[in-house]
N, C-alpha and C positions, 0 to 999 in steps of 0.2 A: 358483377357479384361483389358485394361488400363483406369484408371480414374484419373482425376485431382481433388485434394482436397485442399481446403483453410480452415484455422483455424484462427478465429478472437479472439484476446484477447481484451475484452471490459472492459471499466471502466464506468459502468452504473450510471446514475443519480438516486439516491435513491428515490424509490417510484414514479418515473416519467415515466410512461409507454409510453406516446406520444413522449417524447424526446428520449427515448431509441429506439423506433421504427424508428424514424427519423435517428438515428445513424446507424441502420441496413440498412436503405435505402442508406446511404452514402457508405456503403460497397458494396451494389449492384452496385452502379454507378462506383466505382473504379474497380470492377471486370470486368465490361463490357469494360473498356478501355485497358485491358491487352490482349496480343496477343493470349494466349491459353485460350479458354473458361474453366471455372471451372464447374465441374459436381456436387460437393457437398461442401457446406459451413457449417462448424461446429462452433457453438457459445456456450459459457459456460452456466453452471447452473445459473438460475435466471438472465439471461442476460438482460431481459426487465424490471427489477425492482430493482436490487440489492438484496442481500441475507438477511441481518439482519433486517427484517421488523416486526417480532413478530406479534402483533395484526393487524398491517397494511397490512398483507397479503390479507385480504378481499377487500381492496381498489384497489388493482392492479390485482387481480385474474381474469382470462378470461377463457372462455370455449375454448377447442381446436379448435372448428369450428370458433369461433370469432377470435382467434389468426391467424389461417390460412387465413381467409378473409382479415385481416389487412395486413399480410405479402404479400399476393397476390396483393392487391391494391398498396402497396408500391413498390413492384417489378415492376409492370406495369407502375408506374409513373416515375421510375428512369432508366428504361432500354429501349433503342431505337430499338434494333434488334427484329423484330416480331417473329423470330424463337427461341429466347432465352429460355432455360430451365435450371432450377437450383433446385437441391434437397437441403434441409436445415434441419439441426438438431439444435435445440435451446432450452435452459432451460427457464421455466416460472412457475409462480404460477397459478395453474389450479383450477377452480371450476367445479365440476361434481357431480351430484346426491346429491346436498346439502352438499358437503364436499369439503375441500380445500386440494390440493396436491402440492408437489414439483415435477414437471413433466418435461419431455423432449418430444418435438414434432419432429417427422420426417415427412416431407411433400415435395411435388413437387410443384414448382412455374413455371408458363409459362408467357411469355410476351404477348401472345395472345391466343385465342381459336384455332388458326390455327397451333400451334406448334406441333411438332412430338409426344409430350407426353401430357397427360392430367393432369391438376392440381388436387391435392387432398392430403388427409392425409393418410400416410402409417401406422403410428403407434404412440401411445402415451404411453410412459413409465412413471410410477409413482414410485418415489424413494422407494425402498424396505426396505433399512436399514436407519432408521432415528437416527442420533446421539443425545445423551442426556448427554454429558460429556463435561468438559472444558467450552468453550465459546458457546457450542451448546445446544439448547433446542427445537429441531424441533417438537417433539411429542406434545408439548403444542399447536402448531399452525397449523399443517397440519396432515392429516391422512396418514397412511402407504400404499403404493402400495402392491399388492398381487401376482404379476406375474413378472417373468423375461422371456422374450420371444424374439426369433429371428423372423424376418419377411422378406418378399421378397420386393425388390425395383428394379427399373430399372437398378441399378448399382451392384446388387448382394445381397446376403442374409446378413442381418445386425442385430445387437442388440444394444440397448442404455442402458447404466448404468449411474447412477448419483452419483458422489463423493464417499460416504462411501460404496455404492454398490460394488465398485471395491476393497475395502479393505478386502472383504470377498472372498476368492478364489472360493467358490462355485458359485458365480455369473457368473464369466467368464466360468466356467465349464458348467453350465446350458445352457448358450448361445451357446457355441461351440457344445454341444451335439445336439442342435437343428439346427445345420448346419451353424451357423454364420461364415462368412468369414471376416467380418469387425466389430470390437467392437468400438462403439463411447462412450467415457467417458466424461461427462459434469461435471465440477467441479467449486466450489467456496471454495477454500482451504486457510484459513488464515495461515500465516507463524507462525511456532512454533519452539522452541528449537534453539535459535540463538547463543548458546554458542560456537559451534564448527566452523569448517572451512566452513560449509555449513548449510543451513536451514534444520532442522531435518526432517520436514515432506516432504520436497522435496527429500531428500535422500530416504525416504520410498516410495514416488511415483516412483522414478527411479527403485527401486526393483520390485514394484508391476506391473508396466506397462510392463517392460521387461519380467518379469516372465510369465504374462498372455499371451503375444504374443508368447513367445517361447514354453511354455507348450502346447498350443492348436493350434499352427500354424496359427495364425490369424494376420491381421493388426489391430493395436490399434491406434485410433485417440483421443487424449486428448486435451480438450479445457479448459483453466483455466481463471477464472475471475481475474481482477486486480483492483486496487484502494483501498481506505480506507473507512471503515464504523465503526463509533464508536471507532476509534483508532486501529482497526484491519486491517492489510494489507493483501490483497489477493496476491498470489504468481505467478500467470500466469504460465510461463514455459510450455506452450502448446507444443505438439509434435506429431509426427507420428512415430510409431514403426513398423518395418516389422516383418514377421512371424518367423524370426530367432532371434528376440529380439534386433535388431539393430535400433538405433534412426536415422531416415532419415533427420529430420528437427526439430529444437527446438526453441521456442520463448524465449525472455529474461524474467528475473524475474521482475515482478511488472510494466511493461511498456505495453501500448497499442501497438498492432502490428497486422499484417496479414501475416501468413506464408503459404507457399504452398508446396505440394509434389505430385509427380506422382506415382501412385500405379499400379502394374500389378497383378491383382487378381489371375492369373495363378500361382503366387508364392506360394499361399496357398497350392495348391496340391503338389508342389515341396517340400515345407518344411515339410508337413505332411508325404510325402513319405520317406523323409530322416530320420525323427525322428517320428515314428508312435505312439506317446504317446496318441493321441486322439483315434486312432483305438484300442489301448490296453484298454483304458477306456471304450469305447463302448462295448467291449466284456465282461467287468466285471460289467457293470452298474446294472444288476439285483441283483447281490450279494451285491453291494454297497447300493442299495436301501433297501435291507433287513436289512442291518446293521443299516441304519438310522431309519428304522421303529422300530427295537428293542430298539435302544437307546432312541427314543422318548417315548416309552411305559414305561420306567423305571422312577418311581418317583424320583424327585431331592430333594436335601436338605442334611443336615448333616447325615453322615452314609450311604448315597446311592452312588453307583458308577455304571455308565452304564456298562453293560456286553456286549461287542462287539464280 
């Protein structure tokens, strides 16, 4: 199955939900003018508000249903083809059950009710690992998600991760074990370690995304925020990585852009057949789970060491 992916590097207006929604609408209009229809549009972490909002999160937070309704109305106002269908993955600040989350929405949009697909929400991922070091202090302002889940879409089985989620190898592993063929990583990554030839955290992203794709035989789509907030510059560098760890397309550092790639999901089976690391992991997952259970049951602190 071949699918067309577009990744948008956005520079959101800080705390201006309506203006950022309009910017997404402009992307919808641009995509409709292109010769090949896009199946999936991926936009970065907090693309509808900006990232460093602290207590301002509550002013821009939306429910997933409200966001989907706004995206659907915007899509229908900017797209002329009545049969147009687009899946979208986008980061936003969510309010749910009287709590705030840094979340990623995966949903289907249609230009009309007569399209071949039905509009709706496929999944909401809430950021599992909240950073609290350096310039980050997310735990003060949002709650932590409790699940990493793969889910079915019209384009194949998918999972969403948000920024630091991908810095923990277990996240990609959990998604792959649940059958994910496509890992969507939404990010707002400020540049760090500028002393060398390259930006330090971008070098780390290169390693992480390539390794995640190659180890589990999955496509990885990474969408990075750009722009400056409070003197901190986001690095962009959006990309699509194939199941062999090869970068198919990559966006520039720190500039708004829209990049596209065509994926053949049949490559997932080919890559996993050639390097069956995921199959090996599946056969050992029971023993691995037992190790995790034993490690978690051992008290931590000075003088204690997990016995694995």
